[in-house]
C-alpha positions as CSV (number, residue, x, y, z in Angstrom):
1,X,5.1,-10.8,17.0
2,X,2.1,-8.4,17.2
3,X,-1.1,-9.6,19.1
4,X,-4.0,-10.2,17.1
5,X,-7.7,-9.2,17.6
6,X,-9.4,-11.5,20.3
7,X,-12.7,-12.3,21.5
8,X,-14.4,-11.7,25.1
9,X,-16.8,-14.3,25.9
10,X,-16.4,-15.4,22.6
11,X,-18.6,-12.5,21.0
12,X,-16.8,-9.1,20.9
13,X,-13.7,-8.9,19.1
14,X,-11.0,-6.9,20.9
15,X,-8.5,-4.3,19.7
16,X,-5.2,-3.2,21.0
17,X,-5.3,0.5,22.0
18,X,-2.9,1.6,19.3
19,X,-4.8,-0.3,17.0
20,X,-8.1,1.4,17.7
21,X,-6.9,4.9,17.2
22,X,-5.5,4.0,13.8
23,X,-8.2,2.1,12.3
24,X,-10.1,5.5,13.4
25,X,-8.4,7.4,10.6
26,X,-6.7,9.4,13.0
27,X,-2.6,8.8,12.5
28,X,-0.5,5.5,12.0
29,X,0.0,3.2,14.6
30,X,3.5,4.6,15.4
31,X,1.9,8.1,16.1
32,X,-1.0,6.4,18.2
33,X,1.6,4.4,20.2
34,X,3.6,7.9,20.9
35,X,0.0,9.6,22.0
36,X,-0.6,6.6,24.3
37,X,3.2,6.9,25.7
38,X,2.5,10.9,26.4
39,X,-1.0,10.0,28.5
40,X,-2.9,11.6,25.9
41,X,-5.4,8.6,25.8
42,X,-8.0,7.5,28.3
43,X,-10.2,4.6,28.3
44,X,-12.9,4.6,30.5
45,X,-11.9,8.0,31.8
46,X,-8.3,6.3,32.9
47,X,-5.0,7.1,31.6
48,X,-3.7,4.2,29.5
49,X,0.3,4.5,28.6
50,X,0.3,0.8,27.2
51,X,-0.4,0.6,23.4
52,X,-1.0,-3.2,23.7
53,X,-4.3,-2.5,26.4
54,X,-6.8,-4.1,25.0
55,X,-10.2,-2.5,23.8
56,X,-13.8,-3.5,23.6
57,X,-15.5,-0.2,21.5
58,X,-18.9,-1.8,22.5
59,X,-18.4,-1.4,26.0
60,X,-15.4,0.9,26.2
61,X,-14.6,4.9,25.7
62,X,-11.6,6.0,24.4
63,X,-10.8,9.4,24.5
64,X,-7.8,11.4,22.9
65,X,-6.8,14.7,24.6
66,X,-10.2,14.4,26.3
67,X,-12.2,13.8,22.6
68,X,-14.2,10.6,21.8
69,X,-12.5,8.4,19.4
70,X,-14.9,8.1,16.2
71,X,-14.1,6.3,12.8
72,X,-13.5,9.2,10.6
73,X,-14.4,9.6,7.2
74,X,-13.0,6.9,4.8
75,X,-10.7,8.6,1.9
76,X,-9.5,6.9,-1.0
77,X,-7.0,9.1,-3.1
78,X,-5.3,7.9,-6.6
79,X,-2.0,9.3,-7.1
80,X,0.4,9.3,-10.4
81,X,3.3,9.2,-8.3
82,X,6.9,10.4,-10.0
83,X,10.3,9.4,-9.7
84,X,12.6,10.8,-6.8
85,X,9.6,10.4,-4.1
86,X,9.7,7.8,-1.2
87,X,6.6,5.7,-0.6
88,X,6.4,6.5,3.2
89,X,4.5,8.7,5.4
90,X,7.5,10.4,6.7
91,X,11.2,9.9,6.2
92,X,13.6,10.4,8.9
93,X,16.3,12.3,6.6
94,X,13.4,14.5,5.2
95,X,13.7,13.6,1.8
96,X,10.2,13.7,-0.2
97,X,7.8,11.3,0.0
98,X,4.2,10.6,-1.6
99,X,2.7,12.2,1.3
100,X,4.1,15.9,0.2
101,X,1.8,15.3,-3.0
102,X,-1.3,15.1,-1.2
103,X,-1.2,17.5,1.8
104,X,-4.2,19.0,0.5
105,X,-6.3,16.3,1.5
106,X,-6.6,17.3,4.7
107,X,-6.5,14.4,6.7
108,X,-4.2,11.4,7.6
109,X,-4.0,8.8,4.9
110,X,-1.2,6.6,4.2
111,X,0.1,4.4,0.9
112,X,-0.9,1.4,0.1
113,X,1.7,-1.0,-0.8
114,X,4.9,0.2,-2.4
115,X,6.5,2.0,-5.5
116,X,10.6,2.7,-4.9
117,X,12.0,5.8,-5.1
118,X,12.9,5.1,-9.0
119,X,9.6,4.2,-9.8
120,X,6.6,5.7,-11.2
121,X,2.7,5.2,-11.5
122,X,-0.3,4.6,-9.7
123,X,-0.3,4.8,-6.0
124,X,-3.7,4.8,-3.7
125,X,-3.7,6.1,-0.2
126,X,-6.2,5.6,2.4
127,X,-7.1,5.6,6.0
128,X,-9.1,2.4,5.5
129,X,-7.1,-0.3,7.2
130,X,-9.4,-3.2,5.7
131,X,-9.2,-1.6,2.3
132,X,-5.5,-1.4,2.2
133,X,-5.3,-4.9,3.7
134,X,-7.6,-6.5,0.9
135,X,-5.1,-4.6,-1.5
136,X,-1.9,-5.9,-0.6
137,X,-2.7,-9.3,0.7
138,X,-1.3,-11.3,-2.0
139,X,-4.4,-14.0,-0.8
140,X,-6.7,-12.0,-2.9
141,X,-4.9,-11.6,-5.8
142,X,-5.2,-7.7,-6.9
143,X,-3.5,-7.3,-10.2
144,X,-1.1,-4.8,-10.3
145,X,0.3,-3.8,-13.9
146,X,3.5,-2.4,-15.1
147,X,5.0,-0.9,-18.2
148,X,8.7,-2.2,-18.4
149,X,11.4,-1.0,-20.2
150,X,14.4,-3.8,-20.1
151,X,18.3,-2.9,-20.4
152,X,18.2,-5.8,-23.1
153,X,16.6,-7.5,-25.8
154,X,15.1,-10.2,-24.2
155,X,14.7,-13.5,-26.0
156,X,11.5,-15.6,-26.3
157,X,12.7,-17.9,-23.9
158,X,13.3,-15.0,-21.2
159,X,9.9,-13.7,-21.5
160,X,8.8,-16.9,-21.2
161,X,10.5,-17.5,-17.9
162,X,9.0,-14.5,-16.9
163,X,5.4,-15.3,-17.4
164,X,6.1,-18.7,-15.9
165,X,7.8,-17.8,-12.8
166,X,11.3,-17.3,-11.7
167,X,12.7,-18.1,-8.4
168,X,14.1,-15.2,-6.1
169,X,15.8,-14.9,-2.8
170,X,12.3,-15.6,-0.8
171,X,10.9,-18.2,-3.3
172,X,9.6,-18.5,-6.6
173,X,7.3,-16.1,-7.9
174,X,3.9,-17.0,-9.1
175,X,3.0,-17.0,-12.8
176,X,2.7,-13.5,-14.1
177,X,1.2,-11.9,-17.5
178,X,3.9,-10.7,-19.5
179,X,3.2,-9.2,-22.8
180,X,6.2,-7.6,-25.2
181,X,5.2,-4.9,-26.4
182,X,7.7,-3.9,-28.9
183,X,11.4,-3.9,-29.3
184,X,14.0,-0.8,-29.9
185,X,17.1,-1.5,-31.4
186,X,18.7,-2.3,-27.8
187,X,15.6,-2.5,-25.3
188,X,12.7,-4.8,-24.9
189,X,9.3,-3.3,-23.6
190,X,7.3,-5.0,-21.8
191,X,3.7,-4.9,-19.6
192,X,3.7,-7.0,-16.9
193,X,0.8,-7.9,-14.2
194,X,1.6,-9.2,-11.2
195,X,-1.1,-10.5,-8.3
196,X,1.6,-10.4,-5.1
197,X,3.9,-7.5,-4.0
198,X,6.9,-8.4,-3.0
199,X,9.7,-5.7,-2.5
200,X,11.2,-4.5,-5.8
201,X,9.7,-7.7,-7.3
202,X,9.9,-6.6,-11.2
203,X,13.2,-5.3,-10.7
204,X,14.3,-8.5,-9.1
205,X,12.7,-10.4,-11.9
206,X,14.3,-8.8,-14.6
207,X,17.6,-9.5,-13.1
208,X,16.8,-13.2,-12.7
209,X,16.5,-13.4,-16.6
210,X,19.7,-11.8,-16.8
211,X,18.3,-8.2,-17.5
212,X,17.5,-5.3,-15.6
213,X,15.0,-2.5,-15.5
214,X,15.3,1.0,-17.2
215,X,11.9,2.8,-16.3
216,X,9.0,1.2,-14.2
217,X,5.8,2.5,-14.4
218,X,2.6,0.9,-12.7
219,X,-0.3,1.3,-15.3
220,X,-3.1,-0.4,-12.9
221,X,-4.0,-1.4,-10.1
222,X,-6.9,-4.0,-10.4
223,X,-9.4,-2.3,-13.0
224,X,-7.9,1.6,-12.2
225,X,-5.5,2.8,-14.6
226,X,-3.9,6.2,-15.1
227,X,-6.5,7.5,-17.7
228,X,-6.0,11.1,-17.9
229,X,-3.9,11.4,-14.3
230,X,-1.2,14.1,-14.7
231,X,2.1,13.0,-12.8
232,X,2.1,14.1,-9.3
233,X,-1.3,15.1,-9.4
234,X,-4.0,13.1,-7.5
235,X,-7.9,12.4,-7.7
236,X,-10.2,10.7,-5.3
237,X,-11.3,6.9,-6.5
238,X,-15.0,6.5,-7.7
239,X,-17.8,4.6,-5.7
240,X,-17.4,2.5,-8.2
241,X,-14.0,1.8,-8.2
242,X,-13.8,1.2,-4.9
243,X,-16.3,-1.4,-4.5
244,X,-14.5,-3.2,-7.7
245,X,-11.2,-2.9,-5.5
246,X,-13.0,-3.8,-2.6
247,X,-14.2,-7.1,-4.5
248,X,-18.1,-6.2,-3.6
């Protein structure tokens, strides 16, 4: 279990050294731990090779390669992810990742939440860990909307089960907004809006009502929609979009 921030003298919050580096937007916590272990990080002039070392930024000086660690500019990018890309920073098997599509940003950012390799749609990448926590923590109920093509024609009873919540291996789902957009000869097209983000949740929900997902596109995150964004491209979030997603 990860150590949580604590307070010194009941006033100043402490953070672990790897978290300090990550929250400064310099790299992932995995990278930070590697830098710390290699002796590149100093606290108050002394090399520290323990990632879980507690740091108080109000009193302690932290450097990486002898350069002071300061919070960098916060970045918020909206990507229209195509199918065939992993939602991860780096893949050990060297498969294409969403970070390959935003290499021109020129700074480290990480994906907020996930879209599986066979899904497409909106994905936010940022170096703001607090912002990412708000978007992914179910207690904030930030809605995500998906366009779904089911593998069968769904009955009204099946659609209502999706609306009311179905039981998955990790428990019952919350009620969802489910709209039948149209039926084709063989398939039902749905719009599903969720306020939780379990692993492969939409696919598992369709399986729970005896169907499958043939196509899945995330069309909105909160008030942010695809609009004119081209698949495979990205753009910065506007100040207004950041405020709305932050709940300000």
